[in-house]
N, C-alpha and C positions, 0 to 999 in steps of 0.2 A: 087701263088702257095705258096710262102713263107708264105703269110698272112694265107691261108687256113691251112698250117701245124701248125703255131702258134696256131690258133683257136682250131683246133684239139688237140694239147698238152693242151692247157688250160682247155678244157672239160674233157681230161683225168685226169687232176690233180684234178679238182673239185670232179669228180666221185670217184676217189681214196680217197680223203680227206673225202667225205662223208661216203664211205664204211668203212673206218677206224674208223671214229667217232662212226659209228653204231656198228661195232664189239667191239670197246672199251667199249661203253655203255653196250652191251650185255654181255661182260665178267664181268663188274663190278656188273650187276645185278645178273648173275650166282653166282659170288662169295658171293654176298651178301645172296642169297637164301640159298646157301650151310652152310654159317656161321650161319644162324638162324635156319636152320633144325638140324644142328649138335650141337647146343647150349645146355647146360644143363639147361637153363632158360625156363620154361613153356611159359612165355610171348613171348620170341624169337621164340619158336617153332610155337607157334599159329600165329604169325606174318608171318612166313615162309610158313605155310600152306595157309595163305591168299594170298600170293604172287603167288601160282601155282594153284590157284582154277580152272583156264580154260584150263589147260594142258590136253592132251589126256589121257585115262584111263590107258594105258601101262605105260606112263611116271609117273603118280600118284602112280601106284603100285611100281615102282622102288624107288621113293623117300619116300613114306609114310610108307611101311611096316616095317621098322626099329622103326616106332614110334608108332605102333599098341600095343606093350607090355609095353610102358613106361607110363608116368603120365596119370592118367585117363581122365583129361579134354583133353589133347593133343590127346590121343588115340580115344576119341569119336569124336572129330572134325575131325580127319584123316579118321575115318570109315564112317562119314557123307558125307565127299567129295568124297570117293570112291563109296558110293552107289548112290550120285547124278550123278557122271560121268558114272557109270555102267548102269543107266536108259538112260541116254542121249545117249549112244553108244550101248545100246540093248545087254548087256552083263552080266546081272545080275546073270546068272549062274556061273560065274567065281568066284563070291564073296566067295563061299564056299571052295576055295582053300586059302583064306587069314584068318588071325586071328582076324577079326574085332570084334568091340564090339558086344557082343551077343545080346543085346536089339536092337540095330541098325539093326543088320542081320535079326532077327526075323520080324521087322516091314518091312524091304525090301522085304522079301519072301511074307509077307502078301499082300503087295501093288502089288507084281508081278503077284499075282493070279487074276483071274476074279472077279470083285466087282459087288454088286448089291445095290442100294440106299436103306437105310433104310425108312420104312414107318412110317409117324407120327402115334402116338397113338390117336385115336378118343377121348378117354377119356379126354386128355389135353384140347381140345376145350371145353368140357363140364365144366371142372374146371375153365377155363378162365372166363366163363359167369356164375358162380355160386355165388350169392351175399352172401352166407353163408361162403365162403372161404376167408382167410385172402387177403388182396389186393396185397401183394408181391408175394404170391404163384399163384394168378390169372395172374399177369403179366408174372411170369415165365412160366406159362403153355401156355399163349398166344405165347410166342416165338416159340413155337412147333405146331402153327396152320398156315396153308397156308393163311387162311382168317377168319375173325370172322364177325357176324352179326352186323349191325349198332348200335343197342341197346348195345351190348358188347363193341364197340368201345367207344361210349359215355361214358360208365362206366369206361373204362380205362383211359380217359381223366379227369374223376371227381372224381376218388378214390384218397385217400391220396398218394402223390408221394414217400414218403421215404421209403427206405428198412430197415432192422433191424440195419444195421450199419449207418444210416442216410444218405446214398448215395441215388442218384436218378438214378443210372445206369440201373436197370431193366425198370424204367418207361420211361427213355430215349429210350432204345431200343425197347420197345413194342410200344410207340408212333411212332417212326420212321418206324415200320414195317406195323402198322395198320391205321394210321392216316396220314394227310397231313400237309404242312406248313400252309395252310390257316386255318386249325382246331385251331392252337396255335398262330394265328397272333396277337391277342390282348395280350398275355402272358407277352410281353416285358414291357407292362404297369401295370402288376400285382404287388401288394404289397407282393405277395409270392415269396421269391428269389429262391425257387425250380422251380417255373414255368419258371422264367427268364432264370435260368440254362438250362433247357430243350429246350426253345427257342434257345439258343446259340448252344446248340448240334445239333438241327435239322438243323440249318443254316450250321453249319460245314459239316454235313452229305451230304447236298445238294450244297456245296461249294459255299456258299453265304457269303458275309460280314456281320457282325454284326454291324448295322449302329447306335449304341447309346453306351454311357458310363455308365456302372452300378454303383451304390453306394455301393453294397456289395462286400467286398473284394475278396471273392471267385469266385463269378460269373464274375467280373472284371478280375480276373487271368485267368479264362477259356477262356473268350472273347478274351483276349490279345493273348493267345496260337493259338486260331483258326484264328483270323484275321491276325496275323503276320507269321503264318505257323511255330511257334518256337517250334521245337520238343525238343531241348536243355532245354528250360524253363519247359517242361513237365516233361522231364527226371529228372531235378534237383528238382522237387517238388512233384514226385508221391509217396513218402513214407510219412506216418503219423510218428508222433514222436516215436511210439513204433516199427518202421520198417515195418509195415503192408502197403501194397499197397492202396492208396486212389483210389477207383475205378473211381470217377468222373475225376479226374485229369489224370488218365491213358487212359480214353475214350477220353479225348481231344488230348493226345498224339497219339493214333491210328488214329484218324481222320486226322491229319496232316503229319503223316510219318508211314504209315501202315507196311511198310517192316521192319523198324527198331523196332517198338513196338511189331510185331508179335514174333519177336525173344526173346524180354523180356518178353512177355507174356508166352512163353514156359518156359524159365528159372525161372521166378518168381512163375509159378504153380508149377513146379517140386521142388522148394525150400520151398513151402508150406508157402508163405508170403502174401497170400489172406486170409481175414477173413472168406470169404463165398466162398468155392470152385466152386460153380456153376457160379459165376461172370465171371472168366476167360473162362470158357467153353463156355458161352453164346456170350463172345465177339468173340472167335473163330468162333462160328457158324454164327455169323453175318458178320464178315468180310471175312471168307473163306468158304462159303457154299459149294463150288465145292469140297472141301475136307471133311468137316465134315458131309456130307450128307451120307457118307459110314461108318461112325463110330457109334457103338452102344454099346460097351462094357461098363459093369458097374465097371470095374477096372479101375479107375482114372489114375494111373500110366501108364497102358498100353495105355489108351485113348490118353495121351499126347505123349507118344512114337511115336503112329502111326500118330498123327497129325504132329509132327516134322518131320517124314519122308515124310509124304504126302506133306509137304511144301517144302522139298528139291527137290522132283520130280517135283513139280509144277515150281520151280525157274530154272530147268535144261536148 
């Protein structure tokens, strides 16, 4: 009996110790959150918002309402989190009672209404197969076709690969959509470094290792990003010397870390650091077709607002 009592006491002490440690940790965590959210530093406030992203909607309203009329980046992030939570808990109507970012709110209302898919324009498929049209325009048009005839696919494989900025982004996306790995199997041995680069991209799309070492520095760089799944390497090298995004490096980053690079895609597009604005849109269409299939606006700023909100809802 004495031994039973001692065992019971020991268990009680262990449980009490565990509970005390948990309460202490919770207290420290809560103190940390309060400190971050009440800080005058934008970085601290954003860090605080990140810590509470999984809390219930009512809790988020209490915590984030004071931040909605402060720093613009903090207000927008707080608004996005409230929108995401409101869709998760099916209470989007309550957003009207909060002073959230106007563009974020409009996008939330747009997504909350019934949506219909945008039908592709048949003219795009005509352009894609028109031999009198510039190759980059043909490839861009082909991305808006569900399918193209074999002769047109063959043309896409044999046309010059480079876009106006010397990238091969549109060629890579078009070939990925309408051709197969077998169609480009010999490209790894080509003297054309652009073909070898696309060979790397398609292997990345299909989650296959690139089994050779390239002599061209940029092809080797892209192959290293894809083979090692090194998103940090892509992030560090995705800008050209003039601050503009390098589309080919960015594509490699998206292939290895879609979630992180989709956020960068939105921010970089809104900051106008792409030489050709159709490039980021086609990347969004390729990687998130379940969102972009509903988007048709000609207003690019609104397009990106809607895409960003759609991505929030997708992640909820």
